[in-house]
C-alpha positions, -999 to 999 in steps of 0.1 A, spaced: 208 720 -641 189 750 -613 189 784 -625 198 813 -603 168 816 -581 157 780 -578 155 759 -546 182 730 -536 163 709 -508 138 738 -500 168 757 -481 193 764 -506 186 793 -531 208 791 -562 228 827 -567 251 817 -590 263 785 -613 299 775 -629 306 745 -650 330 720 -630 351 694 -635 324 668 -627 289 684 -628 280 716 -617 288 742 -586 259 761 -572 268 791 -549 240 793 -528 224 815 -499 212 792 -468 175 796 -453 175 777 -422 136 771 -425 130 769 -458 119 793 -487 94 811 -473 113 823 -443 141 846 -434 177 841 -454 199 823 -427 232 845 -445 250 816 -444 263 803 -481 276 773 -489 294 760 -523 275 725 -538 286 699 -564 260 685 -579 263 657 -604 238 630 -621 233 600 -601 243 580 -633 276 590 -632 283 571 -601 277 537 -591 242 533 -574 229 553 -547 234 530 -516 258 545 -494 266 581 -506 260 591 -470 294 575 -466 309 602 -487 305 622 -452 341 599 -440 363 609 -466 399 617 -457 391 653 -446 430 660 -451 429 657 -489 391 669 -495 371 698 -484 347 692 -454 310 682 -463 285 702 -447 258 675 -458 256 648 -488 221 639 -502 204 636 -535 174 651 -552 157 639 -582 181 622 -601 212 644 -585 240 637 -560 248 668 -538 275 675 -522 277 707 -499 309 722 -486 318 735 -460 337 772 -454 363 772 -488 395 784 -472 422 788 -499 426 795 -538 412 772 -565 444 768 -583 422 775 -615 422 811 -605 455 812 -593 471 801 -628 442 831 -645 473 853 -626 503 842 -645 530 818 -643 546 805 -603 579 802 -596 590 767 -604 602 760 -570 567 768 -555 555 749 -583 578 719 -571 561 721 -536 524 721 -553 528 691 -572 547 674 -542 514 678 -522 489 670 -549 512 635 -557 510 627 -517 477 634 -517 469 608 -543 494 585 -533 475 582 -501 443 581 -520 449 551 -539 460 536 -503 427 541 -492 406 531 -518 397 567 -525 395 588 -557 394 622 -569 396 645 -607 432 657 -613 421 696 -627 425 733 -618 392 735 -610 392 710 -586 422 718 -565 420 742 -538 457 759 -526 452 767 -486 473 793 -466 490 764 -454 499 732 -457 486 705 -479 467 712 -511 432 696 -510 401 685 -535 367 693 -541 355 664 -559 362 633 -546 359 603 -522 355 562 -521 359 543 -549 334 517 -540 304 549 -543 319 572 -573 335 548 -598 310 521 -612 317 485 -607 322 479 -642 354 504 -639 372 490 -610 394 464 -626 432 463 -621 436 475 -660 417 506 -655 433 517 -623 463 515 -643 445 535 -669 431 562 -647 470 565 -629 480 570 -662 451 598 -664 467 611 -632 500 615 -642 493 632 -674 471 658 -653 498 662 -633 523 670 -662 496 696 -676 496 714 -638 531 715 -640 535 727 -672 507 757 -664 525 766 -632 557 772 -648 551 785 -679 518 801 -675 506 787 -711 481 751 -716 501 723 -733 468 714 -747 464 739 -769 486 714 -793 494 683 -774 512 666 -807 535 688 -807 545 708 -771 578 729 -770 598 718 -739 599 728 -708 635 736 -702 633 759 -739 605 782 -722 619 781 -691 657 774 -687 662 778 -650 643 745 -643 661 714 -636 669 693 -666 651 658 -650 625 682 -640 613 692 -672 620 658 -685 598 646 -659 572 670 -666 578 659 -708 571 622 -706 537 627 -686 526 641 -716 527 621 -739 504 614 -761 504 574 -753 502 562 -719 532 535 -719 562 562 -719 546 582 -686 562 579 -656 544 560 -624 527 585 -598 557 565 -576 584 579 -598 570 617 -597 570 611 -557 607 602 -555 615 630 -579 595 655 -564 611 645 -527 645 645 -546 638 681 -557 622 692 -522 654 677 -503 674 698 -527 660 728 -523 658 727 -485 621 726 -487 612 694 -464 600 713 -434 575 725 -455 561 699 -470 
């Protein structure tokens, strides 16, 4: 891990760093011609992770081709020493983690965010891409669908032994749990993981929430994966809710 003032690729000087859901995030100052020259003035957020966590180094540059409607655009990708670095272009919007720190959201607004997350995951599934569903990794843009920082091709980011159909089902169940967690936090302002074996029902905290949305959220938070709904079931519920709320044109 780099410290403040240290260099990445002799061009990016670390100004601050933050723990991330996958590795670490660096806020850096760019020096266009190396650390002995004047500051360029641009700043870049860089995500770093150990290369041991991915499926080898061959083809990492293909991460530059990931779906730009689902992920924040990358400025460059490279490996230095034992770490994979992904340099993000300008971030527009707000991290969901920061938004949750401000307090709970109206449940109707939450439905819009949840539908966007689920739609993105369903497209990634078809495209052979993956992400980590987590407030730290989710960007709420000024308009349009949510985007993610970390993610991309499974062939690069997922170890070969972890790409079996059984693992894919397990990954989807984990994503559904994460969707339930985010939904609960957005609507109540409270994390359900404080006591995962007893979670107060969503409707008991927020009676205005429709029963079937509460049921979907609580089912997603089941300790065992078997009772959790599928991603497609989440998509159908949210589609019906958006139609009910007259939000179709906004999604």
